[in-house]
Residue frames relative to the residue before (quaternion, step in Angstrom):
aa qw qx qy qz dx dy dz
M 1.0000 0.0000 0.0000 0.0000 0.00 0.00 0.00
V 0.1014 -0.7733 0.6234 0.0545 3.51 -1.23 0.57
T 0.1036 -0.7733 0.6219 0.0671 3.55 -1.01 0.82
S 0.3541 -0.6941 0.5734 0.2532 3.55 -1.17 0.54
N 0.2355 -0.7739 0.5788 0.1032 3.54 -1.05 0.85
L 0.3258 -0.8009 0.4794 0.1503 3.52 -0.04 1.38
A 0.6863 0.5434 -0.2909 0.3860 3.57 0.91 -0.90
D 0.8388 0.1822 -0.0908 0.5050 3.62 1.03 -0.55
G 0.5347 -0.6731 0.3957 0.3233 3.62 1.19 0.24
T 0.5705 0.5757 -0.3922 0.4350 3.58 1.11 0.66
L 0.3129 -0.6645 0.6256 0.2631 3.49 -1.45 0.01
T 0.2189 -0.7356 0.6190 0.1671 3.56 -1.17 0.56
V 0.2188 -0.7517 0.6125 0.1092 3.56 -0.84 1.07
I 0.0790 -0.8107 0.5794 -0.0268 3.56 -0.75 1.16
D 0.4278 -0.6654 0.5471 0.2739 3.58 -1.00 0.85
A 0.4192 -0.7509 0.4548 0.2314 3.59 -0.55 1.17
K 0.6748 0.4971 -0.3070 0.4508 3.62 1.02 -0.68
T 0.7858 0.3263 -0.1671 0.4982 3.58 0.79 -1.01
R 0.3073 -0.7702 0.4821 0.2827 3.56 1.30 -0.47
A 0.4369 0.6812 -0.4595 0.3661 3.54 1.22 0.54
K 0.5056 -0.6249 0.5026 0.3182 3.54 -1.13 0.70
V 0.2862 -0.7623 0.5621 0.1450 3.56 -0.83 1.07
R 0.7550 -0.2725 0.2035 0.5606 3.59 0.88 -0.96
E 0.3975 -0.6422 0.5922 0.2808 3.50 -1.42 0.17
V 0.1657 -0.7649 0.6155 0.0931 3.56 -1.07 0.77
A 0.3058 -0.7445 0.5675 0.1735 3.57 -0.68 1.12
V 0.0938 -0.8062 0.5837 0.0252 3.57 -0.65 1.10
S 0.8487 0.1709 -0.0374 0.4991 3.55 0.51 -1.21
G 0.4354 -0.7367 0.4303 0.2875 3.56 1.17 -0.39
G 0.8222 -0.0291 0.0040 0.5684 3.58 1.21 0.04
P 0.6695 -0.5466 0.3398 0.3708 3.55 -1.26 0.31
E 0.5296 0.6668 -0.4066 0.3310 3.61 1.16 -0.38
A 0.6021 0.5603 -0.3667 0.4348 3.63 1.15 -0.39
H 0.1899 -0.8323 0.4991 0.1487 3.59 1.22 -0.50
H 0.2265 0.7806 -0.5685 0.1269 3.60 0.62 0.91
V 0.1382 -0.7966 0.5885 -0.0076 3.43 -0.92 1.14
T 0.7947 0.3007 -0.1298 0.5111 3.56 0.69 -1.13
I 0.0183 -0.7674 0.6408 0.0106 3.56 -1.04 0.87
L 0.0640 -0.7891 0.6109 -0.0037 3.54 -1.17 0.68
F 0.3426 -0.7291 0.5554 0.2062 3.58 -0.94 0.89
S 0.4935 -0.5949 0.5327 0.3448 3.56 -1.20 0.56
S 0.6702 -0.5256 0.3412 0.3977 3.59 -1.20 0.43
D 0.7106 0.4246 -0.2650 0.4946 3.61 1.13 -0.54
G 0.4909 -0.7013 0.4014 0.3256 3.60 1.30 0.00
Q 0.5252 0.6677 -0.3924 0.3527 3.59 1.26 0.09
R 0.7844 0.2282 -0.1071 0.5668 3.57 1.18 -0.56
I 0.2091 -0.7322 0.6335 0.1373 3.50 -1.31 0.51
Y 0.2120 -0.7481 0.6160 0.1263 3.53 -1.01 0.85
V 0.1164 -0.8102 0.5744 -0.0017 3.54 -0.76 1.13
A 0.3119 -0.7419 0.5633 0.1871 3.58 -0.64 1.11
E 0.1386 -0.7619 0.6308 0.0484 3.56 -0.66 1.19
T 0.2098 -0.8549 0.4643 0.0979 3.52 0.45 1.33
G 0.6908 0.4899 -0.2790 0.4528 3.58 0.93 -0.85
S 0.7189 0.4046 -0.2305 0.5161 3.58 1.24 -0.41
N 0.3921 -0.7524 0.4475 0.2827 3.57 1.34 0.00
Q 0.6520 0.4704 -0.3316 0.4937 3.56 0.97 0.86
V 0.3264 -0.6978 0.5966 0.2250 3.54 -1.38 0.15
A 0.2605 -0.7537 0.5851 0.1475 3.57 -0.86 1.01
E 0.2184 -0.7376 0.6255 0.1307 3.55 -1.01 0.89
V 0.0696 -0.8261 0.5582 -0.0338 3.57 -0.52 1.25
E 0.3575 -0.6986 0.5804 0.2175 3.56 -0.97 0.93
L 0.4211 -0.7538 0.4444 0.2389 3.58 -0.48 1.20
S 0.6745 0.5293 -0.3188 0.4041 3.61 0.83 -0.90
S 0.7819 0.3129 -0.1645 0.5135 3.60 0.97 -0.80
G 0.3859 -0.7183 0.4851 0.3160 3.57 1.17 -0.57
R 0.4697 0.6931 -0.4230 0.3466 3.57 1.30 0.19
V 0.3808 -0.6773 0.5769 0.2519 3.57 -1.03 0.85
L 0.2939 -0.7929 0.5148 0.1410 3.57 -0.54 1.21
R 0.7667 -0.1930 0.1577 0.5916 3.55 1.01 -0.84
R 0.2933 -0.7072 0.6084 0.2091 3.51 -1.38 0.18
L 0.2023 -0.7862 0.5795 0.0725 3.54 -0.92 1.01
P 0.4838 -0.6502 0.4874 0.3250 3.61 -0.95 0.78
A 0.1414 -0.8296 0.5386 0.0413 3.57 -0.92 0.91
G 0.5270 -0.6104 0.4330 0.4027 3.59 1.17 -0.23
K 0.7030 -0.5051 0.3182 0.3865 3.53 -1.25 0.38
N 0.8838 -0.0135 -0.0418 0.4658 3.53 -0.93 1.10
G 0.3171 0.7686 -0.5016 0.2390 3.62 1.11 0.52
D 0.1037 0.8083 -0.5787 0.0316 3.57 -0.92 0.82
G 0.5628 0.5641 -0.4115 0.4424 3.63 1.19 -0.07
L 0.0936 -0.8084 0.5806 0.0261 3.59 -0.91 0.89
A 0.0726 0.7602 -0.6445 0.0384 3.55 -1.23 0.62
I 0.2660 -0.7226 0.6098 0.1875 3.56 -1.23 0.48
A 0.2385 -0.7750 0.5735 0.1166 3.55 -0.74 1.09
G 0.4147 -0.7130 0.5143 0.2349 3.56 -0.94 0.92
Q 0.4475 -0.6859 0.5026 0.2769 3.54 -1.24 0.37
């Protein structure tokens, strides 16, 4: 499981079975990004984080916690979806 932490720009990774915190992932570095919505890729390898305050979406590699890239999202965007091919 993963939760977004609006107050500090991080994600918390939680073990679903034990409910123990596994780690924190720094995404935005502060509350000004206002990330609220998160979405897993279909293979579970990446997380997409709507950085509403920055008008972008961060693509995060779950295994390393590394931000791979940021995608423009338009003003105040926070809803996320993955479209199939």
